[in-house]
N, C-alpha and C positions, 0 to 999 in steps of 0.2 A: 451933524455929527453922529456917526454910527454907534450903537451901544457895544460895549466889550462883550465878548463871548462868555457864557456862564461855563466856567470850567468844571464846576461841579455837576453840571447836568448838560454835557455835550450833546449835539445833534446826533440822532442815530443815523449811520450810514452803513451801506452794504459792504461786506467784505469783498476785495476784488485783487486779482493778480496785478503786480506792478509791471510796468512796461519793461521789457528786457534791457533796453538802453539805460533807463532809470537804475534798474538793478546794477547794471555794471558800474555806473557812476557811484552808487552808494558802496560797492565793493571796492571801488578803487581807492577809497578813502583809507582803507586798512593798509593797502599795498604801497600806494604812491602818496607819501606824505609831503615830499618836497622833490625838487629835481634831483637831489643826491639819491634818493629812494629809487627813482627810475633808472638813474646811472648804475646803481648797484645791481638791479634786476637784470639789466640788459648786458652788462659785463659778465655776470654769473652765467647767463645763457651762453655767451661767447666761450667762456672756460669750459662749460659742459660740452660745447661742440668741438672740443679739441683745438682751439686756436692756440697759436704760438706768438702771435702778435696782435695786440689790440689797442686801437687808437680811439680816443674820445676827444671831441670837441664840443664846446659849449658857448653860447652867447647869451648876454644878459642874465648870468647866473644860472643858465639852464631854462629860463622861461622862454626865450624866443627860439633858441635851437639847443638840441642834444643830438649829437651824431656818433655812433658807435660802429666801428668798422672792424671787422675780424677776418682772419684767414682760416676759419675752422671748415668744417665739412659740408657746410651750406645746406639748402633745402630745394627740393623740387616743387613744381606747381601744386600737387596735391598736398604735400606737407605744409607748404606755405598758407594755403587756404584753410587748413585745419588748426595751424598753430595760433591763429588769432581767435579761435572759439574758447569760451571759458572752460576751463578744467580738462583742456586737450593737451597732453604731454607725452614725450617719447621716453620720459626718465623713470617710469614705473612700469616696466614691462611685465612684472608678475603681479603688480597690485600690492606688494608687500611694503607697509609703511614701518615695519620694524627693522628693515635693512636698507636704509636710504644711502645710496653711494654717490649721489651727485648734489651739486649746490641747489638747483632748483628741482621742484617735483609737484608743485601745486597746480601749474598750468594757469595761472592767474595774471602774470605779469603783463604779457602783450595785450590781452583784451582790456586789462585795467588801464593801461596807459592810453590805448587808443580810444577809450571811453571818454577821456578828459582833454584830448589834444588832437592834433592831425598827425598820424603816424604813417609812415612810408617805409616798407620792407623791400629790400632788393637782395636777392640770393641766387647762388649758382653752385651746383654740385661739380666735383672734379670732372665727371663725364656728361654732364647735363647742360642745358641752356639756361641763360639767365631769366629769371621771372620777377615780377614786382607787384606789389599789393599796396593800397592805401585805404586807411580807415579815418574817417573824419568825424570826430565827436561821437563815436560809436557806430557810424554807418559805414558798413563794409562795402568796398568797391570790388571789381571783378579783378582776377589775376591776369596780368598781361606780360608779354615777352618784354625783355629790357636787356640792355648791354650790362655785363657784370663780369668781375673776376671771381675766381673760387673764393667762397666765403659769403659773409652776410653784411649788409650795410642797412643800418636802421637810422632813421632821422624822425626826430619828434620836434615839432613846431608848435608854438603857441599853447604851451602846457598850461592846463587848467583854464583854457578859454571856455570849455563847456561848463565850468564851475568856478565863475568869477569870485565867489565867496572865498574860496580857498586862496586866491591870490593875495587877499588882504593879510593873511596870516604869514606869508612869505616874508623873509628878511631882506636886508639890502643885496644887491648883486654881489658885492664883496664877500657877505658872509655865505651866501649860497654857493658861490665859488669856491670858498674854503671847505665847505661840507662836501662838495664833490671831490675836491682833492683829498680830503681825509678818507673817504671811501675807497679811492683809488689806491692810496698808500696802504691801507689794510689788505686789501686784495693783493697788492705786490708783495707784501710780506708773506702771504699764505701761499703764493705761486711764484717762486723765484725763477722757474724755467720759462716764464712767458715775459715777452716784452710789452711794457705798457707805456703808453704816451698820452699826455693830456695837453690839449691846445685850448687856450683861453684868449680872451682879447687883451689881456695885460702885458703880453709880450712873448718871449721865447717859451717854447713847449717844455714841459717837465717830462723827462724820459728815464724810465727804469730799464736798462738793457737786460736781455734775457741771460741766465746763466746756463751755459751749455751742459755742464756736468753737475748732477746732484751731489750733495755733500755738505758737511759743515762749513768749509771754506766758502762755497758758493752762497750758503745762507748768510754767513757774516758779511759777505760784500753786498749782498742785497740789503741787509739790516744797515749797514753803513750809509747806503745810498737813501734809505728811507728815514732812519733814525738820526743821521748826521755823522759826520766823518770823526767825531769824537767818541762815538759809541764803541767800535771795535776795541779800542785801546782801553776802555774804562768798563769792560764788561768780562764776564767769566762764562765759560760753557756749562750747559746743564745737560745731563744724560742719565736718566734713571727709569727703571720699569718695575712695575708691581701689580701682580695679580690681573694680567691682560690689559694694562695701561702702559703706554711708553710715553715718556716726556723728554723732549729735546729742545735745544735753542740756547739762548744767551740772556744772562740778566746783568743789569748795571750794578756797579759798586754801590753801596749805601750813600756815599759821598756824591755820586753821580745822579743827581735827582732833579725833577721839575716841579713847577707849581700846579700843574694839572695832570689829570690821570690819562691824558689822551696819547700818551706814549707808551701805554701798556697794551702790548698786542697779544692776543690768544688766538690760536688756530685749533680747531678740533676737527680731525679727519678732513683737513684741506679748507675747512669753513672758518672764515673769521668771525668771531662772536664777541659779544660784550655781556658777559654772565655775571650775576651777582655773586654766585659761589665762587667763582674763579677769582674775581677781583677781591673778595674777602680773603681768600687764601692768600693772595699776594700781600695784602695789607698785614696779615697776621704774620707772614714770614720775615717782613722787614720791621715788625712792631718795636723791636728793641733796637734798632739801628738807625731809624729815620724819624724825624719829627712828623707828627700826625698831620701838618698842614702841607708836607712834601710828598711826592709821589715818585716812585721808581721808573726807570726806563728799562724795558725788556721786551722779549719776543720769545713766546713758548709755543711749541706745537705738541699738542696731545693727540695720540692715534690710539684707537681702540676698535673693537669689534663694533660695527654699527648698532648691533642689537643692544649695546650696553648704554646707548644714549639716544634720547628721543629729541629730535629736532623740530618736530610738527607741533610746536607750542605757540608760536605767534606768527602771522604771515610775513613779518620782516625777517623771520629765521635767524635772528641774533640771540635769542635765549634758548637754553637747553635744559634738559632734566636727566640726570644721570641716575642709573639703577643703584649706584653705590656712591653717593655724594661724599660720605666721610671718608671713603677710601681715596677718591679724587683729591679732596683738600689735604689729606695727609701726605699724598704723593707730592703735591706742589710745594707744600711747606717743607718737607724733608729735602727735597731736591734743591730748593733754593738755600736752605740752611747749609747744606753739604758744599754747594758751589761756592758760597761766600766764605766759609771756614777754610775751604781748600785754597782760596786766593790768599790767606794769611794777611800780613800787615801791608795792605795796599790802600793807597788813597787816589782818587781820581786826578788825572792830569789837569782838569781844568782849573784845580786850585793853583797850580803852578802858573798857568796863563793869567789868571786873575792877579796873582802876586806881581808878575812881570809888569802887566799893564799898570799896576798901582805905582810900581817903581818907576816906570817910564814917565808916568804922568807928574812925578815929583810933588804930589800933593802933601801939604803940611810941612812945617818947618822942622828940619832935623835937629836933635838935641846937640848941644855943644860937645866937641871932642875933648877928652881928658886922657892924661897918660896914667896907665896902670901896669906896673911892673915892666916898663920898658917897651911896652907897645901900646898903640892907640885904640880906644874903645870908645863907644858912645857912653854918656853919663846913664847911669841906671844898669850898667852891664856888670855881672859878676863873672870874672875871667877864670878859667880852669888852665889854659895854656895858650900861647900865641897861636894866632890863625896864620898858619905858614902857607904860602902859595905853593901850588902843585907844579911839577915840570910840565913843560908845553906837550911832551909826548903823552900825557895822560888826559889831555883834554877830552871832554865828552861831547860827542857830536850827534848822538841819537836822542830818542824821545825821553822826557823825564819820567822815570818810574820809581816805585818805592822799593821794590825787592826785585832781584834779578831772576830770570827764568831758572827754574831748577832748584831754587833755594829751599832748603829743608830747615824748618826752626828746630833748635836743639830740644832734646827730650827734657833737660832740666836746665833751668836758667843758670848762666855762668856765675851770677853773683852769690848763689845760694851757699852758705857756709854753715857748718855745724856749730851749735853752741848749746853746751850743756845737754846735749842729746837730742835737740831739736832743731829741725831746719828752719833757718831764718826765712819768714814769709815776706812778700813784697810790701805788705803794709806796715810790718814791723821795722823793715828797713827803711821805708820812706818817712815814717812818722817818728822815729827814734833820733835823738841827738841831733835835732835840727838846730842850726847855728843861728843865734840872735841876730837881729838887724844890725847891719854895719860891720859884721865880723868878715875877717879875711878868709875866703874859703879855698885859696890855692893850697894844694896839697904840699907838705913838707917832705923833702927827699927821704928822711928817715922812716916816715910813717906811711908814705903812699904805697900802695900795692905795687907789685911788680907789673910793669907796663907789658902789654901784649906786643908781639913783633910788629903787627900790622893793625892797630886798633881801628883804623878807618876802612878796613875790609869788611866790616860788618855792614849789613844792608842799611841801618839806620846811622852808621858811622860812630864816631867818638865825640862825646860832649866837650865842647870847647868854651862855652860860656852861657850865662843865663841872663836874659834881657828882661829888665823890669821885674824881676822876681816872677815872671809868668811864662816866658818862653825859653826853651832850650835851644841853643845854636850847636848843632852837631856837624862835623867835617866827615865827609865820605871820600872815596878815591876820586870820585867824578864830580863833586860839588858839595853843597851844604843842604842840610836838613833843618827846618824850623819846626819844633815841637810844641804844642800847647800842652803844658804839663797838668793842668787840672782836667781837661778833656781826655788826654791819654790815660791817666791814672783812674778816672772814672770808668773807662771801659775795662781796665785790668781788674779793678775791684769787683765789678758787676760779673765779669766771666768767672771770677773765683767764687763768688757767692753762688752762681748757677751750679757750678761744679759741685760745690759742698751740698747743695740742696739735692741734686741728681744722685749724689752718693750716699744719701740716708739722712740728710739734715745738715742745716747750717751750723757750724760750731759756735757755741755760746760762751760769753764771757760773764760769769755772775758779778754783780755789783757788791762791793763791800758794804756800802750803805745804800739800801734801795732808794730810788729817787722818786719824788712826787712830782707829777706834771699836771697843771691846772689848765682847764679849758672850758668850753661850753658844755652843758649837761648832754646835749644831743651828739656832741662829737666824742665824748667819753663813752657814751653807750655804743657808738659805731666801732670803737676801738675794743671795747670789751666784748662785743658780738664777733669780732674777727680774731679774738685772742687765740683760739686753737689753731687758725692758719698762721699767725704770727710767731707762735711758738716754734713751728717747724722752720721758721726763718731765723731762729736765734733770738728773738725778741719776746721776753716773757713779761707779761704786765697783767694786772688785775685791777678791779674797781677799788676806789679809795674815796668812797663817799660820793655825793653828788658834784659832778663837774671836775673830776680828778682821777687819775690813774696812778698805779704804784708800779714802777718799772724795776724788775728783779735782775734782768740780765739783757745783755745786748749782743749782737754778732760780734765774735772776737775780732774780725777784720775791721770792724768799727770802733773798737774799744778806745777810750781815751778822748773821744769827741763829746760834743754837747748831746746829753740824752734828750733834753727837751727838743732841740731842733731835730734829732732823729725821729722822735715821735710825731712831731708835727709834719714832717716829710711823709712818714708812713700814712698819716691821716689824710693828706692830700692825694696820695696814690689811691687809697681806698674810696675816696669820693669820686675821683676821675674814673676808676674803673666801673663804679656803680652806674655812672651816666653813660659810658660806653657799651654797657652790656646789652646785647640784642641789636646793636648797630651794625653797619656793613663790615666792620673789622671782624665781627664775631659771627658772621652769617656761616652757618653750617659748622661752627667751630665745635669739635668733639671734645675739647678739653679746656673750657673757659676757666676753670680753677687754675691750671698751670699759667695761663696767660695772666691771670690776675696776680698770681704769686710773683712772676716775672716783672710785672710792673712795679710792684712793691720793692723788689729787690733793685730795680733801675733807680727808684728815688734813694733808696738806702746807700747805693754806691756813690750817688752824686754828693750826698751829705758827707760821706766819709772819705772822700778823695782829696788829694793835695789841693789846696786853695791857690788861686792866683795871689801873688804878693808874698809868697813864702820862699825863702831862700833855700836852695839845695846844695849839698856838697857835691863835688865832682863824681865821687863814687856813687851817689844817690842818683845823679843825673844818668849815668852810664847803666846802672841797674835798671832805671825805668825804661831806657832804650832796648836793653836786651830782653826785658820782659815783654815789651811790646812786640819785638820779633818773634817771640815764642807764642803769642796768643792771638788767635784768629780774630778777625773783625777788628783789630785794633787801629786800623786806619781811620775809624770814625768812632765818635762817642755815641752814648746811648740815644742821643737826640739827633744823630745824623751829621753832625758838624765834623769837618775833617780834624784829626789829631796832629797831622803834620803836613808840611808842604815841602817838596824837593825841588832844588834849584840847580841845574847843571851848571859846570863852569863855562860852557859855551853861552848858556843864557845870561850868566853874569857877565861875560866879557862883551856880549853884545850890548848890554846896558851902558858900558863904558867906551863903546865905539871901537873895541879892539878886533871885532869881527865884522 
């Protein structure tokens, strides 16, 4: 048995140059990590060559075969021989790394792939003859004539045969095939004018047809092909420019989200990237509209002068460095905020489809039917007026949407009335004079407000019933709307508190008798430390001995609720924001204080909103609907849950077999 080497006193050896083939294999480890990396490099070369059609075929997840065929400009014999040499490229004619206008520029892809596989290149220019070259595990063969069409055909077989240790780290064929597909999808988003085809052993090929004319419509068609047919109808356009940077694309509604971040696409100067700064900006933009464990669906194209961004950071070329990272982050956050607010009260159509599927499944036993005021309702329903059928001529045949195109929210909610010189606020209306359980909430003719000529013409319709003291049923011209009263009011209160904070400070309501809230000493210390911030949010408190705080005022929008519950909610928000500071969501965040305050306001609004199980009068339900129509982002609550679901009459009739 040989003795183990003494690592503290290694044997002295002479310094020598490594074999060039070994150098190539070492360098290939940075460029070609898996089959998807090789596909990415080869397809980017085809794009740089001006290809308009690129076909990729793989076998064994890319281990046995990778074939990339393009119709680009091709190469002659001299260029082909030089292209497989390390650091040989045609993409830096002036050697200026500060103005890179191509996807590839390092000159490492072909020699790196050839060092760890058997690589065969066949190419022909428009006016030349076809030529071919083979590299076997780093050993370069001669250039030979070969039959070929215009463009380049590259075949990679037995990938990593020269480095078998790397094969052990590859995943299953299915996983490697999925990685190749993801790479091609990201390139397809970045290059809508190119036709992409992926052929695998699993069945029919995946094809993304080329869009003949550039523009927003063509981009949206390509995004629908890549991100799914539901994306175009559940997204809003983005178009904003600032100080040399232009941002365009489409972002999904907050209620249209996924469980993973692989549906977030960023393209910078035509290059698909996965950069922490950009992902952090997206997370910050959706922070108060989506749960932290969900991720938006979007595709954004950022263009700028190449001198303003450095792509020479990593051999994979997916990371960037911006000269003005704060400006880029602010542009992304502002553009997404503006797009979502412009969308108004919209909720994703996928909620409608989920509701219809649940109804078709017939899951659960329906509650018994009872008679109320001459018409039948389910038990637990508070009726406002009969659910009258609409004429057949008004049946809705298009897709379910929350608000019609061109709808402009009213500048002032219709329910506001002057009382003693003060405009009645949504919170005051929704919290005052709530009926006790069991009370008859149907309006009496002599006290009911004058009905509008067509109350169903509102985007969210007219309230007709309250189900289980939790959900509002509203009737529109073309169907019905189901509203979650707590989720909807949570968003309304949150937006009101944010407006007040932006306008100079949240309005506070002093307590006639200050309230003492007891807690653990360390929790009380945290609240007292944050007291100056909380003062700006309308919550005034101070230390009251060890393990207690004295609350002197609360936000006026939340007056009348449990002071202790409010304080504990704020404490939870402080602890959560402390954990998240410095995380991905805050990467490059120029205003972490504002983000922290918004998180606290979000918790406050959840505490002060109408709770499930609370009965509302018809006028209160209609006031809630009108305020939702006038409030941006009201299609989702602060946690990303939908606030309402729209069902068209055509959808309902299909449930009953009438269509």
